[in-house]
C-alpha positions as CSV (number, residue, x, y, z in Angstrom):
1,X,87.3,-4.7,-93.8
2,X,87.4,-3.0,-90.5
3,X,84.0,-4.6,-89.5
4,X,85.3,-8.0,-90.6
5,X,88.4,-7.6,-88.4
6,X,86.2,-6.5,-85.5
7,X,83.8,-9.4,-86.0
8,X,86.8,-11.9,-86.0
9,X,88.1,-10.2,-82.9
10,X,84.7,-10.5,-81.2
11,X,84.4,-14.2,-82.2
12,X,87.8,-14.9,-80.9
13,X,87.0,-13.2,-77.6
14,X,83.8,-15.2,-77.3
15,X,85.6,-18.4,-78.0
16,X,88.2,-17.6,-75.3
17,X,85.5,-16.8,-72.8
18,X,83.6,-20.0,-73.8
19,X,86.7,-22.1,-73.1
20,X,87.2,-20.4,-69.8
21,X,83.6,-21.1,-68.8
22,X,84.0,-24.7,-69.9
23,X,87.1,-25.1,-67.6
24,X,85.3,-23.3,-64.8
25,X,82.3,-25.7,-65.2
26,X,84.7,-28.7,-65.1
27,X,86.4,-27.4,-62.0
28,X,83.0,-26.9,-60.3
29,X,81.8,-30.3,-61.2
30,X,85.0,-31.8,-59.7
31,X,84.6,-29.8,-56.5
32,X,81.0,-30.9,-56.3
33,X,82.0,-34.5,-56.6
34,X,84.7,-34.1,-54.0
35,X,82.2,-32.5,-51.5
36,X,79.7,-35.3,-52.2
37,X,82.3,-37.9,-51.4
38,X,83.3,-36.0,-48.2
39,X,79.6,-35.7,-47.2
40,X,79.1,-39.5,-47.7
41,X,82.2,-40.2,-45.5
42,X,81.0,-37.8,-42.8
43,X,77.6,-39.4,-42.8
44,X,79.1,-42.9,-42.5
45,X,81.2,-41.6,-39.6
46,X,78.1,-40.2,-38.0
47,X,76.2,-43.4,-38.3
48,X,79.2,-45.4,-36.8
49,X,79.5,-42.9,-33.9
50,X,75.7,-43.1,-33.3
51,X,75.9,-46.9,-33.1
52,X,78.9,-46.7,-30.8
53,X,77.0,-44.3,-28.6
54,X,74.1,-46.7,-28.4
55,X,76.4,-49.6,-27.5
56,X,78.1,-47.5,-24.8
57,X,74.7,-46.7,-23.3
58,X,73.8,-50.3,-23.2
59,X,77.1,-51.3,-21.7
60,X,76.7,-48.6,-19.1
61,X,73.3,-49.9,-18.1
62,X,74.4,-53.5,-18.0
63,X,77.6,-52.8,-16.0
64,X,75.8,-50.5,-13.6
65,X,73.5,-53.4,-12.7
66,X,76.3,-56.0,-12.4
67,X,78.9,-54.2,-10.4
68,X,79.1,-52.6,-7.0
69,X,80.7,-49.8,-5.1
70,X,84.0,-48.5,-6.2
71,X,84.2,-50.6,-9.3
72,X,80.8,-49.3,-10.4
73,X,82.0,-45.8,-10.0
74,X,85.1,-46.4,-12.1
75,X,83.0,-48.1,-14.8
76,X,80.5,-45.3,-14.7
77,X,83.2,-42.6,-15.0
78,X,84.9,-44.4,-17.9
79,X,81.6,-44.9,-19.7
80,X,80.7,-41.2,-19.1
81,X,84.0,-40.2,-20.6
82,X,83.4,-42.4,-23.7
83,X,79.9,-41.1,-24.1
84,X,81.1,-37.5,-23.8
85,X,83.8,-38.2,-26.5
86,X,81.1,-39.6,-28.8
87,X,78.9,-36.7,-28.1
88,X,81.7,-34.2,-29.0
89,X,82.4,-36.2,-32.2
90,X,78.8,-36.2,-33.2
91,X,78.5,-32.5,-32.6
92,X,81.7,-31.9,-34.7
93,X,80.2,-33.9,-37.6
94,X,77.0,-31.8,-37.5
95,X,79.0,-28.6,-38.1
């Protein structure tokens, strides 16, 4: 009788542990899905920022050719600031 009670106790303990592990697996799968979605959003942001950066470089080159003097300096400074912001955003996304 004692061994039957011990066996029942062990089976109950194993079932409890199994249920805990099932819940842990479910939690981990949900976290994995959340992180995958976050990674996809971050990658999309990265691609958009990279495209913006390329557009800014093109605009910088075009405006530098078409403007003169003080106006060119203001445009150059503004574009440099925008490019620096995009660079910082891209660097933040890499981390």
